[in-house]
C-alpha positions, 0 to 999 in steps of 0.5 A: 494153570487153571484146571479146565477139566470141569468146564470141558464136557466129556465125550460121553456127556456130549453124546447124552446131550446131543439130540439123536434125531437131529444128528440123524437128520444131519447125517442122512444127507452127508452119508448120501453125499458120500455114497450116492451123491445123486440122491442127496439133494433130492432127499433134502428137497423131498423132505422140505417139500413135504414139510411145506405141504403139511405146514399149515397143519403143523402151525394149527396143531402147535397153536391149538395145543399151546392154547389148551395148555395155557388155558388149563383146559386139559384139567377138564379130563378130571370130569371123565373120572366122576359118576358111574363106572360105565359113564367114566369108561365112555368119557375116558375113551373119548377124551383119551382120543382127543386129549392134546398130550401123550399118555406118559405126560399124564402119569401124575394125573392118572396116579392121583385118580387111581389113588382117589379110587377111580376104577382101573377100567376107566383108566385103561380106556384112557390109556389105550386111546391116548397114544393113538390120537390127539388134535395135532396127530389128527391134523398131521394124519389128515394132511398126509393120509387123508381125512378118511384115514384120520377119522377112521383112526380116531374112531378106532382109538375110541373104540379100542379104549371103550372095548378095553375099558369094558373088558377090564370092568367085566374082569375086575375081580379076576386074578389079572386085574385084582390089586393092579397098582405097583407099590410106589408109582414113579413119574415119567415124561415124554416129548414135547412138553414134559410131565405134570400136565395136571398137577393139582398144585399147579396154579394153571390147572385149577380151572380153565381160563379161556382168555389166557393172554390176561395173565403173564404166567399163562402167556409164558406157558403158551409161548413155551408150549408152542415153541416146544411142540414146534421143535418136536413136530418139526424134528420128527417130521423132518426125520420121517420125511427123509426116511420116507424119501430113502424108502421110496428110492431104495426099498423095492416096492414089490417086496413091501407089496409081497409082505404087507400087501393084499387082502385077508388076515395075515397082512393085518396081523403082520402090520400089527406085529411090525408096528411095535419095533418099527414105530418111532412116534405117532407123528413120524409114523405118518410119513412112513406109512404113506411111503409104505402105502405107495409101495403096496402096503394094504390099507388094513395093514397100515391101520393095524401098524399105526394102532399097534405101534402107537400103543406099544411105543416106548413113551406110551408103554412106559406110562402104563408100566410105571404104575401097574403090575406086569400082568396088567401091563401084559393085558394092556398090550394084548388088548391093544394088539387085538384091537389093532388087528380088528381095526385093521380088518374093519378098515381094510374092508371099508377102504 
């Protein structure tokens, strides 16, 4: 008899291969069908309607990111790390808030810049701003929470990056930031599009080619990136909208309003502290914050939640941890949390 042991996947192997987000998406209506049948279909309908509402933003975001990848325009980031240090910090903060990929995706790029002598201050500015906003996240945020919130978060991302970079520049000779790098930086990546975004050996990253459709390799990059990002955004947004439906139905609005509502410092600080463990990713957090706002969360707490959670989320944190020593990593989290609270207070006063 033929040995089938090597062909049949083991249970642990299947668990590793199954995407946990898709699994939860399937399980939520199944569990509701058993425990609360009346809520199963409304949950599905709510999530589908929310996806349809933000559909045009998702499509535009997917195509925009795919175009940036296919043309190689992301390599223009290298120009932020040229010239005077203060100029580098300003450009790095601005580009970090506009770059179409997450922070851990640019570890090879950042490692190369640091090896070539780019100052940690500019790198920190980029790291702080990068996980907070990008074109896709801006469109999803504006479609759900409004243009004012999306613009406010973008300005906060750039401001935190700028402030963090200038602080590191001022304290560059201190014990915290002296000799900041690990001996052997390791690579890491995150969804949706993997590592190596600015690999100098990659032929697509030598210079931007705006008419990417003339090259088969660039067309393939556009197609693959669009598909990966569409699946990534669709998966996390569908899961988030399902969770939003459950929150609106089962979580008492008075409880949320009592803890995270009202004005003042405490709701903003609590929003920043809760943001770290409760944050899935920048896209999934948008519907969750929308639900919390409907239940009484204050505007300032919503902003601090989004910012603190974005910087401390696993992909963003791993990107920094992979290359710098723990004391620099602790400074990164401290700057981000402080910036989140200040941004929340400012947004609460304005909104």
